[in-house]
PDB file of N, CA, C and O in Angstrom:
ATOM      1  N   MET A   1      44.561  39.908 -71.351  1.00  0.00           N
ATOM      2  CA  MET A   1      43.187  39.440 -71.355  1.00  0.00           C
ATOM      3  C   MET A   1      42.316  40.676 -71.235  1.00  0.00           C
ATOM      4  O   MET A   1      42.547  41.635 -70.499  1.00  0.00           O
ATOM      5  N   ASN A   2      41.229  40.520 -72.098  1.00  0.00           N
ATOM      6  CA  ASN A   2      40.023  41.562 -72.334  1.00  0.00           C
ATOM      7  C   ASN A   2      38.929  41.303 -71.147  1.00  0.00           C
ATOM      8  O   ASN A   2      38.303  40.261 -70.954  1.00  0.00           O
ATOM      9  N   SER A   3      38.869  42.391 -70.482  1.00  0.00           N
ATOM     10  CA  SER A   3      37.773  42.581 -69.604  1.00  0.00           C
ATOM     11  C   SER A   3      36.316  42.791 -70.315  1.00  0.00           C
ATOM     12  O   SER A   3      36.129  43.646 -71.180  1.00  0.00           O
ATOM     13  N   PRO A   4      35.317  41.905 -69.839  1.00  0.00           N
ATOM     14  CA  PRO A   4      33.976  42.157 -70.584  1.00  0.00           C
ATOM     15  C   PRO A   4      33.623  43.551 -70.156  1.00  0.00           C
ATOM     16  O   PRO A   4      32.832  44.130 -70.900  1.00  0.00           O
ATOM     17  N   ILE A   5      34.032  44.170 -69.159  1.00  0.00           N
ATOM     18  CA  ILE A   5      33.460  45.379 -68.884  1.00  0.00           C
ATOM     19  C   ILE A   5      33.843  46.498 -69.828  1.00  0.00           C
ATOM     20  O   ILE A   5      33.122  47.484 -69.983  1.00  0.00           O
ATOM     21  N   HIS A   6      35.023  46.322 -70.471  1.00  0.00           N
ATOM     22  CA  HIS A   6      35.553  47.289 -71.498  1.00  0.00           C
ATOM     23  C   HIS A   6      35.129  46.979 -72.916  1.00  0.00           C
ATOM     24  O   HIS A   6      35.239  47.783 -73.841  1.00  0.00           O
ATOM     25  N   SER A   7      34.613  45.701 -73.027  1.00  0.00           N
ATOM     26  CA  SER A   7      34.332  45.414 -74.514  1.00  0.00           C
ATOM     27  C   SER A   7      32.976  45.733 -74.975  1.00  0.00           C
ATOM     28  O   SER A   7      32.036  45.376 -74.265  1.00  0.00           O
ATOM     29  N   LYS A   8      32.763  46.331 -76.021  1.00  0.00           N
ATOM     30  CA  LYS A   8      31.287  46.779 -76.548  1.00  0.00           C
ATOM     31  C   LYS A   8      31.149  45.929 -77.888  1.00  0.00           C
ATOM     32  O   LYS A   8      32.093  45.590 -78.602  1.00  0.00           O
ATOM     33  N   GLN A   9      29.874  45.661 -78.088  1.00  0.00           N
ATOM     34  CA  GLN A   9      29.569  44.937 -79.134  1.00  0.00           C
ATOM     35  C   GLN A   9      29.145  45.928 -80.292  1.00  0.00           C
ATOM     36  O   GLN A   9      28.300  46.807 -80.125  1.00  0.00           O
ATOM     37  N   PHE A  10      29.800  45.706 -81.465  1.00  0.00           N
ATOM     38  CA  PHE A  10      29.703  46.563 -82.636  1.00  0.00           C
ATOM     39  C   PHE A  10      29.077  45.790 -83.757  1.00  0.00           C
ATOM     40  O   PHE A  10      29.391  44.635 -84.044  1.00  0.00           O
ATOM     41  N   TYR A  11      28.191  46.490 -84.354  1.00  0.00           N
ATOM     42  CA  TYR A  11      27.407  46.106 -85.539  1.00  0.00           C
ATOM     43  C   TYR A  11      27.912  46.662 -86.736  1.00  0.00           C
ATOM     44  O   TYR A  11      28.161  47.868 -86.747  1.00  0.00           O
ATOM     45  N   ILE A  12      28.125  45.900 -87.860  1.00  0.00           N
ATOM     46  CA  ILE A  12      28.593  46.601 -89.136  1.00  0.00           C
ATOM     47  C   ILE A  12      27.231  47.166 -89.847  1.00  0.00           C
ATOM     48  O   ILE A  12      26.139  46.832 -89.388  1.00  0.00           O
ATOM     49  N   ALA A  13      27.322  47.984 -90.917  1.00  0.00           N
ATOM     50  CA  ALA A  13      26.351  48.618 -91.577  1.00  0.00           C
ATOM     51  C   ALA A  13      25.148  47.640 -91.970  1.00  0.00           C
ATOM     52  O   ALA A  13      23.982  47.868 -91.649  1.00  0.00           O
ATOM     53  N   GLN A  14      25.529  46.620 -92.637  1.00  0.00           N
ATOM     54  CA  GLN A  14      24.568  45.707 -93.064  1.00  0.00           C
ATOM     55  C   GLN A  14      23.627  45.083 -91.945  1.00  0.00           C
ATOM     56  O   GLN A  14      22.465  44.784 -92.218  1.00  0.00           O
ATOM     57  N   ASP A  15      24.132  44.908 -90.749  1.00  0.00           N
ATOM     58  CA  ASP A  15      23.454  44.206 -89.567  1.00  0.00           C
ATOM     59  C   ASP A  15      22.591  45.620 -88.959  1.00  0.00           C
ATOM     60  O   ASP A  15      21.390  45.631 -88.688  1.00  0.00           O
ATOM     61  N   ALA A  16      23.348  46.548 -88.857  1.00  0.00           N
ATOM     62  CA  ALA A  16      22.458  47.882 -88.407  1.00  0.00           C
ATOM     63  C   ALA A  16      21.267  48.136 -89.172  1.00  0.00           C
ATOM     64  O   ALA A  16      20.152  48.296 -88.674  1.00  0.00           O
ATOM     65  N   ALA A  17      21.567  48.171 -90.522  1.00  0.00           N
ATOM     66  CA  ALA A  17      20.356  48.383 -91.338  1.00  0.00           C
ATOM     67  C   ALA A  17      19.117  47.224 -91.354  1.00  0.00           C
ATOM     68  O   ALA A  17      17.926  47.494 -91.502  1.00  0.00           O
ATOM     69  N   ARG A  18      19.591  46.092 -91.198  1.00  0.00           N
ATOM     70  CA  ARG A  18      18.482  45.069 -91.048  1.00  0.00           C
ATOM     71  C   ARG A  18      18.011  45.183 -89.773  1.00  0.00           C
ATOM     72  O   ARG A  18      16.856  44.771 -89.664  1.00  0.00           O
ATOM     73  N   MET A  19      18.536  45.624 -88.711  1.00  0.00           N
ATOM     74  CA  MET A  19      17.974  45.824 -87.341  1.00  0.00           C
ATOM     75  C   MET A  19      17.128  47.186 -87.516  1.00  0.00           C
ATOM     76  O   MET A  19      16.314  47.310 -86.601  1.00  0.00           O
ATOM     77  N   LEU A  20      17.110  48.042 -88.276  1.00  0.00           N
ATOM     78  CA  LEU A  20      16.363  49.161 -88.530  1.00  0.00           C
ATOM     79  C   LEU A  20      15.302  48.935 -89.482  1.00  0.00           C
ATOM     80  O   LEU A  20      14.306  49.658 -89.499  1.00  0.00           O
ATOM     81  N   GLY A  21      15.474  47.917 -90.317  1.00  0.00           N
ATOM     82  CA  GLY A  21      14.375  47.519 -91.333  1.00  0.00           C
ATOM     83  C   GLY A  21      14.453  48.276 -92.519  1.00  0.00           C
ATOM     84  O   GLY A  21      13.497  48.462 -93.273  1.00  0.00           O
ATOM     85  N   ILE A  22      15.799  48.792 -92.713  1.00  0.00           N
ATOM     86  CA  ILE A  22      16.184  49.635 -94.010  1.00  0.00           C
ATOM     87  C   ILE A  22      17.245  48.856 -94.895  1.00  0.00           C
ATOM     88  O   ILE A  22      17.766  47.843 -94.429  1.00  0.00           O
ATOM     89  N   SER A  23      17.540  49.263 -96.027  1.00  0.00           N
ATOM     90  CA  SER A  23      18.586  48.739 -96.725  1.00  0.00           C
ATOM     91  C   SER A  23      20.072  49.395 -96.357  1.00  0.00           C
ATOM     92  O   SER A  23      20.183  50.422 -95.689  1.00  0.00           O
ATOM     93  N   LYS A  24      20.946  48.813 -96.775  1.00  0.00           N
ATOM     94  CA  LYS A  24      22.339  49.418 -96.295  1.00  0.00           C
ATOM     95  C   LYS A  24      22.388  50.746 -97.136  1.00  0.00           C
ATOM     96  O   LYS A  24      22.702  51.791 -96.567  1.00  0.00           O
ATOM     97  N   GLN A  25      22.094  50.731 -98.440  1.00  0.00           N
ATOM     98  CA  GLN A  25      22.213  51.855 -99.096  1.00  0.00           C
ATOM     99  C   GLN A  25      21.363  53.165 -98.593  1.00  0.00           C
ATOM    100  O   GLN A  25      21.748  54.317 -98.796  1.00  0.00           O
ATOM    101  N   THR A  26      20.216  52.840 -97.942  1.00  0.00           N
ATOM    102  CA  THR A  26      19.319  53.855 -97.391  1.00  0.00           C
ATOM    103  C   THR A  26      20.138  54.331 -96.067  1.00  0.00           C
ATOM    104  O   THR A  26      20.317  55.525 -95.826  1.00  0.00           O
ATOM    105  N   LEU A  27      20.584  53.358 -95.292  1.00  0.00           N
ATOM    106  CA  LEU A  27      21.503  53.944 -94.142  1.00  0.00           C
ATOM    107  C   LEU A  27      22.665  54.805 -94.430  1.00  0.00           C
ATOM    108  O   LEU A  27      22.970  55.774 -93.735  1.00  0.00           O
ATOM    109  N   PHE A  28      23.369  54.374 -95.597  1.00  0.00           N
ATOM    110  CA  PHE A  28      24.434  55.323 -96.165  1.00  0.00           C
ATOM    111  C   PHE A  28      23.844  56.807 -96.692  1.00  0.00           C
ATOM    112  O   PHE A  28      24.232  57.927 -96.359  1.00  0.00           O
ATOM    113  N   ARG A  29      22.928  56.490 -97.494  1.00  0.00           N
ATOM    114  CA  ARG A  29      22.166  57.776 -97.898  1.00  0.00           C
ATOM    115  C   ARG A  29      21.738  58.761 -96.789  1.00  0.00           C
ATOM    116  O   ARG A  29      22.094  59.939 -96.771  1.00  0.00           O
ATOM    117  N   TYR A  30      20.941  58.177 -95.863  1.00  0.00           N
ATOM    118  CA  TYR A  30      20.596  59.075 -94.711  1.00  0.00           C
ATOM    119  C   TYR A  30      21.723  59.707 -93.865  1.00  0.00           C
ATOM    120  O   TYR A  30      21.653  60.800 -93.302  1.00  0.00           O
ATOM    121  N   GLU A  31      22.756  58.870 -93.860  1.00  0.00           N
ATOM    122  CA  GLU A  31      24.113  59.628 -93.130  1.00  0.00           C
ATOM    123  C   GLU A  31      24.649  60.746 -94.111  1.00  0.00           C
ATOM    124  O   GLU A  31      25.029  61.837 -93.685  1.00  0.00           O
ATOM    125  N   LYS A  32      24.657  60.405 -95.457  1.00  0.00           N
ATOM    126  CA  LYS A  32      25.132  61.530 -96.359  1.00  0.00           C
ATOM    127  C   LYS A  32      24.141  62.853 -96.482  1.00  0.00           C
ATOM    128  O   LYS A  32      24.598  63.939 -96.839  1.00  0.00           O
ATOM    129  N   LYS A  33      23.060  62.708 -96.229  1.00  0.00           N
ATOM    130  CA  LYS A  33      21.936  63.714 -96.201  1.00  0.00           C
ATOM    131  C   LYS A  33      22.008  64.452 -94.757  1.00  0.00           C
ATOM    132  O   LYS A  33      21.600  65.603 -94.598  1.00  0.00           O
ATOM    133  N   GLY A  34      22.468  63.806 -93.914  1.00  0.00           N
ATOM    134  CA  GLY A  34      22.749  64.507 -92.404  1.00  0.00           C
ATOM    135  C   GLY A  34      21.434  63.895 -91.745  1.00  0.00           C
ATOM    136  O   GLY A  34      21.265  64.272 -90.585  1.00  0.00           O
ATOM    137  N   ILE A  35      20.686  63.223 -92.135  1.00  0.00           N
ATOM    138  CA  ILE A  35      19.467  62.698 -91.335  1.00  0.00           C
ATOM    139  C   ILE A  35      19.948  61.874 -90.231  1.00  0.00           C
ATOM    140  O   ILE A  35      19.483  62.019 -89.101  1.00  0.00           O
ATOM    141  N   PHE A  36      21.035  60.848 -90.550  1.00  0.00           N
ATOM    142  CA  PHE A  36      21.682  60.119 -89.482  1.00  0.00           C
ATOM    143  C   PHE A  36      22.992  60.819 -89.089  1.00  0.00           C
ATOM    144  O   PHE A  36      23.734  61.263 -89.965  1.00  0.00           O
ATOM    145  N   PRO A  37      23.312  60.933 -87.672  1.00  0.00           N
ATOM    146  CA  PRO A  37      24.794  61.244 -87.720  1.00  0.00           C
ATOM    147  C   PRO A  37      25.900  60.433 -88.131  1.00  0.00           C
ATOM    148  O   PRO A  37      25.676  59.230 -88.269  1.00  0.00           O
ATOM    149  N   LYS A  38      27.077  60.879 -88.357  1.00  0.00           N
ATOM    150  CA  LYS A  38      28.029  59.913 -89.132  1.00  0.00           C
ATOM    151  C   LYS A  38      28.383  58.767 -87.996  1.00  0.00           C
ATOM    152  O   LYS A  38      28.557  59.031 -86.806  1.00  0.00           O
ATOM    153  N   ALA A  39      28.447  57.659 -88.482  1.00  0.00           N
ATOM    154  CA  ALA A  39      28.805  56.419 -87.803  1.00  0.00           C
ATOM    155  C   ALA A  39      30.358  56.650 -87.327  1.00  0.00           C
ATOM    156  O   ALA A  39      31.070  57.438 -87.950  1.00  0.00           O
ATOM    157  N   SER A  40      30.765  56.044 -86.381  1.00  0.00           N
ATOM    158  CA  SER A  40      32.289  55.770 -86.078  1.00  0.00           C
ATOM    159  C   SER A  40      32.722  54.729 -86.837  1.00  0.00           C
ATOM    160  O   SER A  40      32.000  53.794 -87.183  1.00  0.00           O
ATOM    161  N   ARG A  41      33.971  54.862 -87.135  1.00  0.00           N
ATOM    162  CA  ARG A  41      34.727  53.927 -88.158  1.00  0.00           C
ATOM    163  C   ARG A  41      35.859  52.926 -87.268  1.00  0.00           C
ATOM    164  O   ARG A  41      36.594  53.306 -86.357  1.00  0.00           O
ATOM    165  N   HIS A  42      35.769  51.851 -87.712  1.00  0.00           N
ATOM    166  CA  HIS A  42      36.797  50.838 -87.306  1.00  0.00           C
ATOM    167  C   HIS A  42      38.347  51.510 -87.559  1.00  0.00           C
ATOM    168  O   HIS A  42      38.656  52.086 -88.603  1.00  0.00           O
ATOM    169  N   PRO A  43      39.040  51.367 -86.673  1.00  0.00           N
ATOM    170  CA  PRO A  43      40.381  52.068 -86.855  1.00  0.00           C
ATOM    171  C   PRO A  43      41.307  51.299 -88.041  1.00  0.00           C
ATOM    172  O   PRO A  43      42.108  51.971 -88.691  1.00  0.00           O
ATOM    173  N   ILE A  44      41.178  50.110 -88.243  1.00  0.00           N
ATOM    174  CA  ILE A  44      42.048  49.317 -89.318  1.00  0.00           C
ATOM    175  C   ILE A  44      41.302  49.271 -90.561  1.00  0.00           C
ATOM    176  O   ILE A  44      41.928  49.660 -91.547  1.00  0.00           O
ATOM    177  N   ASN A  45      40.018  48.856 -90.755  1.00  0.00           N
ATOM    178  CA  ASN A  45      39.409  48.859 -91.889  1.00  0.00           C
ATOM    179  C   ASN A  45      38.442  49.736 -92.548  1.00  0.00           C
ATOM    180  O   ASN A  45      37.900  49.597 -93.645  1.00  0.00           O
ATOM    181  N   HIS A  46      38.314  50.749 -91.599  1.00  0.00           N
ATOM    182  CA  HIS A  46      37.623  51.927 -91.709  1.00  0.00           C
ATOM    183  C   HIS A  46      36.008  51.697 -91.969  1.00  0.00           C
ATOM    184  O   HIS A  46      35.294  52.613 -92.379  1.00  0.00           O
ATOM    185  N   TRP A  47      35.529  50.410 -91.695  1.00  0.00           N
ATOM    186  CA  TRP A  47      34.182  50.129 -91.757  1.00  0.00           C
ATOM    187  C   TRP A  47      33.372  50.955 -90.888  1.00  0.00           C
ATOM    188  O   TRP A  47      33.920  51.437 -89.896  1.00  0.00           O
ATOM    189  N   ARG A  48      32.065  51.206 -91.127  1.00  0.00           N
ATOM    190  CA  ARG A  48      31.304  51.947 -90.217  1.00  0.00           C
ATOM    191  C   ARG A  48      30.896  50.873 -89.121  1.00  0.00           C
ATOM    192  O   ARG A  48      30.680  49.698 -89.419  1.00  0.00           O
ATOM    193  N   GLN A  49      30.822  51.291 -88.036  1.00  0.00           N
ATOM    194  CA  GLN A  49      30.502  50.352 -86.860  1.00  0.00           C
ATOM    195  C   GLN A  49      29.407  51.228 -85.955  1.00  0.00           C
ATOM    196  O   GLN A  49      29.529  52.430 -85.718  1.00  0.00           O
ATOM    197  N   TYR A  50      28.386  50.438 -85.529  1.00  0.00           N
ATOM    198  CA  TYR A  50      27.389  50.870 -84.644  1.00  0.00           C
ATOM    199  C   TYR A  50      27.408  50.212 -83.434  1.00  0.00           C
ATOM    200  O   TYR A  50      27.822  49.055 -83.503  1.00  0.00           O
ATOM    201  N   THR A  51      27.028  50.672 -82.170  1.00  0.00           N
ATOM    202  CA  THR A  51      26.704  50.136 -80.997  1.00  0.00           C
ATOM    203  C   THR A  51      25.207  49.970 -80.749  1.00  0.00           C
ATOM    204  O   THR A  51      24.401  50.434 -81.555  1.00  0.00           O
ATOM    205  N   GLU A  52      24.817  49.321 -79.655  1.00  0.00           N
ATOM    206  CA  GLU A  52      23.544  49.281 -79.532  1.00  0.00           C
ATOM    207  C   GLU A  52      22.935  50.544 -79.008  1.00  0.00           C
ATOM    208  O   GLU A  52      21.706  50.549 -78.939  1.00  0.00           O
ATOM    209  N   GLU A  53      23.517  51.511 -78.664  1.00  0.00           N
ATOM    210  CA  GLU A  53      23.179  52.789 -78.443  1.00  0.00           C
ATOM    211  C   GLU A  53      22.982  53.674 -79.741  1.00  0.00           C
ATOM    212  O   GLU A  53      22.101  54.531 -79.812  1.00  0.00           O
ATOM    213  N   ASP A  54      23.783  53.426 -80.654  1.00  0.00           N
ATOM    214  CA  ASP A  54      23.782  53.830 -81.926  1.00  0.00           C
ATOM    215  C   ASP A  54      22.303  53.578 -82.671  1.00  0.00           C
ATOM    216  O   ASP A  54      21.568  54.403 -83.213  1.00  0.00           O
ATOM    217  N   ILE A  55      22.146  52.193 -82.505  1.00  0.00           N
ATOM    218  CA  ILE A  55      20.770  51.688 -83.119  1.00  0.00           C
ATOM    219  C   ILE A  55      19.672  52.350 -82.422  1.00  0.00           C
ATOM    220  O   ILE A  55      18.734  52.783 -83.092  1.00  0.00           O
ATOM    221  N   LEU A  56      19.681  52.483 -81.100  1.00  0.00           N
ATOM    222  CA  LEU A  56      18.440  53.135 -80.539  1.00  0.00           C
ATOM    223  C   LEU A  56      18.380  54.672 -81.081  1.00  0.00           C
ATOM    224  O   LEU A  56      17.318  55.170 -81.457  1.00  0.00           O
ATOM    225  N   LYS A  57      19.406  55.255 -81.086  1.00  0.00           N
ATOM    226  CA  LYS A  57      19.329  56.647 -81.573  1.00  0.00           C
ATOM    227  C   LYS A  57      18.634  56.765 -83.204  1.00  0.00           C
ATOM    228  O   LYS A  57      17.718  57.503 -83.567  1.00  0.00           O
ATOM    229  N   LEU A  58      19.283  55.940 -83.871  1.00  0.00           N
ATOM    230  CA  LEU A  58      18.529  55.721 -85.342  1.00  0.00           C
ATOM    231  C   LEU A  58      17.134  55.254 -85.238  1.00  0.00           C
ATOM    232  O   LEU A  58      16.288  55.555 -86.080  1.00  0.00           O
ATOM    233  N   ARG A  59      16.884  54.497 -84.174  1.00  0.00           N
ATOM    234  CA  ARG A  59      15.294  54.120 -84.187  1.00  0.00           C
ATOM    235  C   ARG A  59      14.596  55.168 -83.876  1.00  0.00           C
ATOM    236  O   ARG A  59      13.496  55.398 -84.379  1.00  0.00           O
ATOM    237  N   LYS A  60      15.151  55.898 -83.032  1.00  0.00           N
ATOM    238  CA  LYS A  60      14.134  57.352 -82.654  1.00  0.00           C
ATOM    239  C   LYS A  60      14.291  58.211 -83.733  1.00  0.00           C
ATOM    240  O   LYS A  60      13.278  58.873 -83.958  1.00  0.00           O
ATOM    241  N   ILE A  61      15.144  58.398 -84.407  1.00  0.00           N
ATOM    242  CA  ILE A  61      15.268  59.354 -85.519  1.00  0.00           C
ATOM    243  C   ILE A  61      14.033  58.874 -86.556  1.00  0.00           C
ATOM    244  O   ILE A  61      13.310  59.707 -87.101  1.00  0.00           O
ATOM    245  N   LEU A  62      13.890  57.493 -86.752  1.00  0.00           N
ATOM    246  CA  LEU A  62      13.129  56.825 -87.783  1.00  0.00           C
ATOM    247  C   LEU A  62      11.467  56.809 -87.268  1.00  0.00           C
ATOM    248  O   LEU A  62      10.461  56.530 -87.922  1.00  0.00           O
ATOM    249  N   GLY A  63      11.605  57.204 -85.897  1.00  0.00           N
ATOM    250  CA  GLY A  63      10.245  57.336 -85.300  1.00  0.00           C
ATOM    251  C   GLY A  63       9.680  55.924 -84.755  1.00  0.00           C
ATOM    252  O   GLY A  63       8.473  55.713 -84.637  1.00  0.00           O
ATOM    253  N   PHE A  64      10.598  55.060 -84.462  1.00  0.00           N
ATOM    254  CA  PHE A  64      10.106  53.802 -83.993  1.00  0.00           C
ATOM    255  C   PHE A  64      10.223  53.843 -82.491  1.00  0.00           C
ATOM    256  O   PHE A  64       9.657  52.961 -81.845  1.00  0.00           O
ATOM    257  N   GLU A  65      10.959  54.861 -81.829  1.00  0.00           N
ATOM    258  CA  GLU A  65      11.043  54.960 -80.472  1.00  0.00           C
ATOM    259  C   GLU A  65      10.544  56.419 -79.952  1.00  0.00           C
ATOM    260  O   GLU A  65      10.648  57.467 -80.589  1.00  0.00           O
ATOM    261  N   LYS A  66      10.030  56.274 -78.772  1.00  0.00           N
ATOM    262  CA  LYS A  66       9.708  57.980 -78.229  1.00  0.00           C
ATOM    263  C   LYS A  66      10.418  58.136 -77.104  1.00  0.00           C
ATOM    264  O   LYS A  66      10.393  59.210 -76.503  1.00  0.00           O
TER     265      LYS A  66
END
């Protein structure tokens, strides 16, 4: 049985981009250019995954948060 303490909410790229107000392609482009740090990857399907903390960091880079 999984404990809620150890579970984290992850967002896929499409959801993260929507939360940031940018397209998924822009999210990938910024990562490729080094504007955004590389996202962690799901161990099985290798999709990018973002945590709430990741989203906050990306918002700061975009200038939404100070």
